[in-house]
N, C-alpha and C positions, 0 to 999 in steps of 0.2 A: 504493500500500500504506500502511496505517496506520503513522505514524512510530514508534509504540511497538512494534508488531509487528516492523517492520524493525530497530529497535534491539535487540530481543530475539534475533532470528535472528543478527544481526551479533555480539552478545555471545557466543552459543553457539559460533559458528564460530571466533571469535578465541580463546576459552578452550580449545576443542577443539584448536586449533593448538598452544597452549602445552603441552597434555598430550601431543600427538604429538611435539613437539620434545623433551620430557623423555624420552619413549620412545626417541627416536633417540640421545640422549646415553647411554642405557644399552644401546644396540644390541639392542633387543628385536625379536621377530618381529611379524608383522602383527597377530596377536591382541593382543599387548601394546600396540601402537599404538591399536587400536580401544578397548581397555579404558581406557587412560589418557586418551584423547581424550574418551571418553564421560563418565567420572566427573568430569572437569574441566569439560566443557561444560555438563552438566546437574545436577551435584552441588549447587551453591548454590541453584538454583531448586527442586530437590527438597526440600531442607531447609526452605526458605521455605514451600512449599505444605503440607508436613506440619505445620509450626508453626501456620499459618493454618487448618488443618483443612479444606482444600479439595482437590478432585481434583488430583493431580500433573499438571503442565502437559504433559509429554511423553507421557503415556498417552492423552490425548485428541487429541493432535496429534503423530503420529510423525515429522513433518518434522524436528523437533528431533534425533531420533536419527539420521535419514538424513544430516543436516548433519554430525554428529559422524563418521559412517562415511566420508562423502565427504572430509572434511578429513583424517582419519587416513590414508586411502589416498593422498591427494595428498602429504602430508608424507612418507610412507613412501618414495615414489619421488623426492622432490626435496630432502629435508633435507640430503643430501650437498653440495648446491650452495650452502648457506648458510655464510658465513665463520665467524661467531660465533653458534652456536645459543643460547648462554646469554643474550647481549644481545638477540637476537630474542625469546627467551622472556620476558624482563623487560618489553620494550616492548609486546609483544602482550598480556601480562598487564595492563599499565597501561590499554590500550584496553578490555580485557574488564572490568576493575574499574569503569571509567567507565560503560560501557554497562549493566552489571548493577546498579550503584548507583542509576541512574535507574529501571530497570525494576522492581527490587525495591521501591523506595520507592513507585512508582506502584501496584503491586499491593497493597502493604500499606495504602495510603491508600484504594484502591478498596474493599477488603474490609472494613476496620474503620473508616475515617474518622478514625483516630487519628494525629496527627503523630508521636507517640513510636513507635508501631508501624511507621509508614512508614520512619522513620530506621533502626530496628533491622532490618527486613526488607531494606532497601536494603544495609546493611552486611553482613548474612549472605549475601545473594545474591551480592554482589561478592567475597567473600573465601573462602567455604567450599570452592568448587571448587578454588581454587589451593592451599589447605591440604591437601586430599585428594591432589592431584597430587604435592605435595612429599613427603608421608608415604609414599605408595606407591612413588614413584620414588627414594626415599631421597636427595632433593636437599636442599640447604640451604633451610630454610623461609623463604619471603618474610616471614613474621612476625618472624623473628629478624634480618632485615637492618636496618641502622641507618636507612635512608631511610624517610620517612613512607609508610605503606601503608594501614592501617585508617583513619587520619585522612582520607585522600583519599576513601575510600568514604563515610565519614560526612559529609564536606563536600558531596559530590555528592547524597547522599540528603537532607540538610538543605536544599539548594538546591531540590530538587524540592518538598519539603514547603512551603517558604516561597512559591515561585512558585505552587503550587497554591492555597494559602490566599489569595493575591492574585488568584485567579480567572483565572490564565493558562490558556490551552488546554493540555490534557495533552501534546500534541506539543511545544509551546513549552517547557513545564516540563521535559520529558525532555531536550530539546536543551541547555537551560541547565545542568541537572544533569550531563550528560555532559561539557560543556566545563569546568565547574568541577573535577570529579573528575579529568579527564585533565590539566588544568593543574597541579593540586596534585601528583598522582603523577608526571607527567612532569617537573615542576620538581624534585621530590625525586631522581629518577634523574639528571637533567642537572646539577643544582647541588649535590646531596648534602644537601638539606634534611633536618633531623632535629628531633625534639623533645628537650628536655633529659632525658638518661637519669638513672637512679637512681645516686647517687654514694656511697651508704653502704657499709658493709662487705660484701664479696661473700659469697655463701653457701658453706658448707663442704661437702665431700663427705660423704655419709652415713657412710662408714666412719671418718671423722675425728671424728665426734661421740661424746663419751664417754657 
């Protein structure tokens, strides 16, 4: 199987699993599992394709949707066996971010040939599904956690763009991008890596503003 396609399927499966785990934390029914798994698994790629003005990937290949359904059903019957579903969610999310940063960058570069667009589509593909998951499940947003997140997606996407510009094979570029993004996000989770936060005066509540 094409390495890029395999990475894409894997990314959808892993992200769908994080959506289903979020559903398990909220004790939703099977429909809730299916919904959260699907919007997490295919949400980022859907936004990417709409921005690139190309056919949405899962409409032409429904295997992506079936992967989400299968993963949701599997997690529905097995989530109770997992000790810490929040930790699993974070680490599976890290794998999904790495896979989608590579795939999103590859698709952006293929469609437009622009390194800037490649990096942006890589970051959007890698993060938007997780953002939707957290909003719908009312979980603490991964964007508001202190550890590096979007930066990891950007590092992976940039790695793909650089490797591609050096004429590396697409599969090799994707693997390099995956490894870099996973190393950055995994390191952030393991070691607590952060960027320097804003240290100015905090914002006031709207009702306190005269």
